[in-house]
N, C-alpha and C positions, 0 to 999 in steps of 0.2 A: 493481789496481794491479800493476805489475812491480817485483819486488824489486831492490835494487841488487846488483852483484857483490860488494860488501863487506858492510857491515852490513844486516840485513834489517829491524831495529826501531829505534825510538827510544822515549823515555819521557817522559810528562807527569806531573809531581809533583803538580799541582793539577787538580782536575775541570774539564774542558773537552770539549764535544761540538760537532758541526756541526749546523746546522739540519736536514739530512737525518737525522742520528742521533736527535736529540730527537724529530722527528716520527715515525720508526719506533718508538722506544721507547715512546711513548704507547700504541700498540696491540699491543705485542709481549708474548709469554709470558714467564714468569720466566726460562726457559733462554735465550731469545734476548736478553732485557734484559741478563743477565749477559755475553753475548758482545759486546753493543754497547758496554758499559762497558770490556770488555777491549780491544776495538779502539781505543777512544778513549784508554785509558790507555797502551797500548802500540802506537801507530800504526806501520804499516808504512812504511818508507822507500821512495819510488818514484823510478825514473829518469825515467819519463814517467807523467804523471797520465793516467788513462783519459779519452778523448775530448777530450784537450787541444787538439788541432788543430781538431776540429769546433767546440769552444767558441770558439776564437780566430776562426775564420772567421765564425761567426754574430755575434760581437761587432763585428768589422770591418765587416760588412755593414751592421748596424743603426745603427752610429755614424756611417756615411756618409749624409748628408742626401740624396744622389742614389740611395741604396740600389742601388748597382751590383753585380750578381751576380758581377762579376770577383773579388770578395773570396772568394766560395765556390769559384770555379773555381781561384784560386791555392792555397787550402788544399787542395782535392782533388788538385791536381798534386803538391803536397808530399807527400801521403799515398800517392799511387800510386808515387812514387819511394821513399818510406821503406820500403814493404814489399818493394821489390825489392833493397834493400841486401844485401850478402852477409852481414852480421852481424844482419840481421833475424830476431828470435825468432818463434816461433809466436805468442806473445802480442801482439808488435808487429803482425804481419800481421793477426790477428784485429781488433785495435783499429783499424787503418787501414781495413779493410773496413767495420767498424761505423760509424766516423766518417763515411766517404763516404756511406754510407746515411742517416745522421742529417741531413747537410746536404741531400742530395736530398730527403728527406722534408719538411724545413723549407721549402725553396724551392717545393716543389709545393703546400704549404698555407699559404704566406705570408700570403695574404689572410685566410684563416680565423683565423690567429693574432691579427690585428688590430693589428699594429705599425705599420701605415701611418698610424694616427691620432696616434702619439706621436713625440716628439722624444727620441731615445736617445743617451747618451754613456757611453763606456767608463769604468769606474771604475779609477783608476790609484792606486797607493801602497797603504800598508798600511791595512787596514780595521779599525777598533777592534772589539773584542769586545763583544757584548750582555751586560751585567753587571748585570741588574736585580735578580737574586735573590741575589747575593753568593756563594752556595754553589757554583754551578756556572755557568761562563761558556759562552755560545753563539756560535759562529762563524756569523754570517750574511753569507756572502761573496757580495756582489752581482756579477753579471756585467755588468749595465748600470744606470745611473740614468735614470729616466724623469722627464720634465718637461713641464708644461703650463701656459702663462700663464693667469692669471685676469683676465678683463676688468674693469677698474675697481680692481683691488686692487694693493697694492704688493709683493705676493709671488707666486710660483708655486706650483702644486701639484706635489708630488714623489712619486716611487715607485721602485721597482726591480724588476729582473727577475733570476730564477735559472733556468738551463737544467737540466732534469732528463733524464737519458738512460736511464732504466729501460726494459728491453725486455720487461717482464712483461705480463700480461694487462691491457689498457687498461680493462676494465670492472670490475676488481677494486675492491672497496669500499674495502679497506684503501689501495690506491694512491691513490685519490681523496681519502680522509681525509689521508693523509700530505701530499699536494700542498697542500691547503687550509691545514694547519698551517704549512707552509713559507711560503705566501703571507702568512698571519697574522704570522708572525715577520718577514717583510720589512717589513710595515706597522708593526710595533712597532719595528723597528730605525730606520726612516725617521723616525718620530715621536719617538724618543729621541736617536739618535746623530746624525741629519742635520737636525735641527729648524731649524738656522740657515740651511739651504739653501732651506727653504720648508715649506709645510704638507703633511704626509702625507695622501695621497688613496688610500683602499682600491682604487679603480678602476685605479690605476697600479701596484699591488703584485701582480706576476705570478709565480707558479710555472708554468714552461713545460715541459710534458710533450711533449718533441719527437717521440717515436715514436708518442704517443697523439694527436698533432696537436690539442692542446687547451691552453688556458691557464686556470689556476685563480686566483681572487681570494680574499681572506679572507672567512670566513663572515660572514653578516649582523652578528652580534655576536661578537667574538673573546674576550670576557670570560671565558666559561666555559673555553675552551681555554687562555687564559692561566693560569687557576688550576691546570689540569692540568699545564701546563708547569712552573709554579713547584713544584708537588708532586713532579714528576718530577726536578727539579734537586736538591730535597732529598734524594730517595731516592738519586741518583746520588752525591751528596756522601757520604752515610752509607755507601755500598758501595765507594766508590772504593779505599780502601787494602786492602780485603779481597779484591780481585779478583787472582788470580795471573796471571802472564804466560803466553803460549803456550808449549808444549813446546819449540819451536825458537827461543825468544826469545834474542837475542844483543846486546841493548842495554845501556844503563847499569843499574847496580844500583839497584833500586827502593828 
């Protein structure tokens, strides 16, 4: 993320992590776990979220039932102009190029991702936090709501998708495991927070590895992983107030 010209950091008084952070936490070393908690407790303030325009372009494309690629072209045009601005920082230029590449990869692998079978809708408004374990809340911020009618039933099956833009090694086992945990959290979120919209279907709960050109669904049984998530939430809660801010911290007093 790119820091603001004013304050660099803000502060969360109560334990809260993102789906990405808790997924990484499960397989991280003790040192890395401490860094994840620090990043969650003292999050950086960003002017522009990384890959924001790529995410926006993909959401607009999939939300359109005609699946017109004009949405991706519009986003790419914006990014090309953004990186040529006189005030464009090196970070903004790199993010623009990487976002364009992400959309090009998604477009080339569209059929492989499998979205042609799904009805997708943009998720608008504030999304509630997943708060099953009380100690630590998890932000499972869906990019899209997926819906599939069930013949003969008075409900739809539902799920969600989150776009992941990691550029690391695609065959890395840890990367695959993180993606599956995120998919499982999407399923858990839909089954608990969005249950009034329909019945959560694991086949509709997708962690989308854009650069890896693959989507991940929850593991066959997510029960063991949920137990691991619960244990991690307990640990994060116990360590939260012991984690010191970064050396350059300029946010509110903890």
